[in-house]
C-alpha positions in Angstrom: 68.5 -13.3 45.7 68.5 -17.1 43.7 69.5 -20.6 45.4 69.3 -23.3 44.7 69.5 -25.5 48.1 67.2 -28.0 46.8 69.3 -29.3 44.7 71.9 -30.3 47.9 70.9 -32.0 51.0 73.6 -33.5 54.0 72.3 -35.8 57.3 76.4 -36.5 58.7 73.6 -37.8 61.6 72.6 -40.9 59.5 74.0 -44.2 60.9 75.0 -44.7 57.5 76.8 -42.2 56.3 77.0 -41.8 53.5 76.1 -44.9 52.2 78.8 -44.7 49.5 82.7 -44.8 49.1 83.6 -41.3 49.3 86.7 -39.8 49.3 84.6 -36.2 49.3 82.6 -36.1 52.3 82.6 -32.3 52.0 79.9 -33.0 49.2 78.3 -36.6 49.5 74.4 -35.4 48.5 71.8 -36.9 50.2 69.2 -35.6 48.2 68.3 -38.4 46.4 68.8 -41.1 49.6 67.4 -44.6 47.5 68.6 -44.1 43.6 65.0 -43.1 41.8 66.9 -44.1 38.8 67.2 -47.8 40.0 64.0 -49.0 38.3 66.0 -48.6 34.3 67.7 -50.7 34.9 70.8 -51.2 32.4 69.5 -47.5 31.8 70.3 -45.3 34.6 73.9 -44.3 33.9 75.0 -45.6 37.1 77.6 -47.8 38.2 76.4 -50.8 38.6 77.2 -54.7 38.3 75.7 -58.0 38.4 76.1 -59.6 41.9 74.0 -63.2 42.1 71.6 -61.2 39.6 70.7 -59.1 41.2 71.8 -54.9 40.6 74.8 -54.2 42.7 75.5 -50.4 42.6 77.9 -50.0 45.8 80.6 -48.3 43.7 78.2 -46.3 42.1 78.1 -42.0 43.2 75.7 -40.8 41.2 72.8 -39.9 43.3 75.2 -38.1 45.2 77.9 -36.8 43.0 77.6 -32.5 42.2 75.0 -32.6 39.6 73.4 -35.3 40.6 70.2 -33.3 40.5 70.9 -32.3 36.7 71.0 -36.1 36.2 68.6 -37.6 37.6 66.1 -34.8 36.7 67.3 -35.6 32.5 66.0 -38.5 33.5 63.2 -38.7 35.5 60.6 -38.2 32.9 61.9 -41.9 31.6 61.1 -43.3 35.3 57.2 -41.8 35.3 57.4 -43.3 31.7 58.3 -47.0 32.9 56.3 -46.6 36.0 53.2 -45.7 34.2 53.0 -48.3 31.8 50.8 -50.7 32.8 
């Protein structure tokens, strides 16, 4: 039996659930509660704005939408590379 349950987690008891406005709470993925792509700045591929000089991801659902696991894992090597660059 091949399952992929590790790609989806939902914490409906979280006081912030859902942490972003969505019409699809049933498929809201909490696995990447804090987006690992944040550090990629403008290269993250998400829907963000600059708000007073700070990256504001309020309207981004990239880490919480269906397919988020594959999308984030496809960019994780770049996150590791940038985080390891002394």
